[in-house]
C-alpha positions, -999 to 999 in steps of 0.1 A, spaced: -94 552 284 -79 553 249 -110 535 236 -134 561 253 -117 592 238 -121 573 202 -154 566 207 -163 603 221 -141 616 192 -164 592 165 -194 603 177 -186 636 174 -178 631 138 -208 619 128 -231 642 151 -214 669 127 -215 647 97 -253 644 103 -263 684 103 -244 686 71 -256 677 37 -288 656 35 -290 666 71 -325 684 62 -347 690 33 -330 723 28 -301 708 22 -310 684 -3 -330 711 -22 -295 728 -23 -277 696 -34 -311 691 -62 -304 727 -74 -266 725 -76 -269 693 -97 -300 709 -118 -275 738 -126 -247 711 -132 -272 696 -158 -286 726 -172 -244 736 -174 -236 707 -189 -218 726 -222 -226 761 -207 -197 759 -181 -172 753 -206 -183 788 -216 -177 807 -184 -212 804 -170 -210 796 -132 -238 769 -118 -264 786 -101 -267 777 -68 -289 791 -39 -269 800 -4 -286 784 25 -307 805 50 -291 792 81 -255 781 68 -228 780 40 -225 761 11 -193 747 -3 -192 739 -36 -162 722 -51 -158 715 -87 -132 707 -113 -120 732 -140 -147 721 -165 -173 726 -139 -181 692 -134 -184 685 -92 -159 667 -72 -173 644 -53 -162 632 -20 -135 660 -12 -126 664 22 -135 701 33 -124 713 66 -145 746 74 -125 763 103 -135 792 131 -110 810 150 -118 780 178 -129 752 162 -129 734 126 -155 710 111 -153 680 84 -170 673 56 -173 653 25 -190 670 -5 -217 648 -21 -223 637 -55 -230 679 -66 -201 689 -55 -219 701 -26 -209 703 16 -229 722 37 -224 737 67 -248 749 93 -231 776 118 -238 816 128 -226 841 104 -193 851 111 -155 844 100 -144 812 88 -121 799 66 -121 769 42 -97 740 33 -95 713 9 -78 682 25 -81 658 1 -99 654 -35 -87 618 -51 -79 627 -84 -74 665 -84 -47 685 -69 -50 695 -33 -44 735 -32 -27 745 -1 -44 780 4 -73 787 23 -101 805 12 -117 828 31 -154 827 36 -183 856 36 -196 867 68 -229 864 56 -240 833 45 -237 827 8 -219 803 -18 -177 796 -15 -170 783 -50 -138 762 -52 -123 750 -85 -95 723 -86 -74 709 -109 -71 671 -123 -38 655 -115 
């Protein structure tokens, strides 16, 4: 019975991950836009410019960067409604995408190797948008 429950949980997690970053061409183009913005802003972010990332048409994009504007790769992002939570890791552009209906959500960073993990939760706008989270290096 425990093996069956574990299998169901693993399959559910795979399904959630498959629908996030890289799950469709829209997510890939947003990730590519984030990378292009990062490349264009290598010296610009130090001047206070934010990377330009286009919001998804069918979900929320979480962009995790460090204090210098570099993407935080592999950060565990938890995206929660009042009834459920989903989790993804950021890709090589620091992005994690969550395709959900517009509504009230919160985001938590659970783990980010080499960075101080904030204890706070981040509010998500009720309409699709990019949520920017900045982490400090340890």
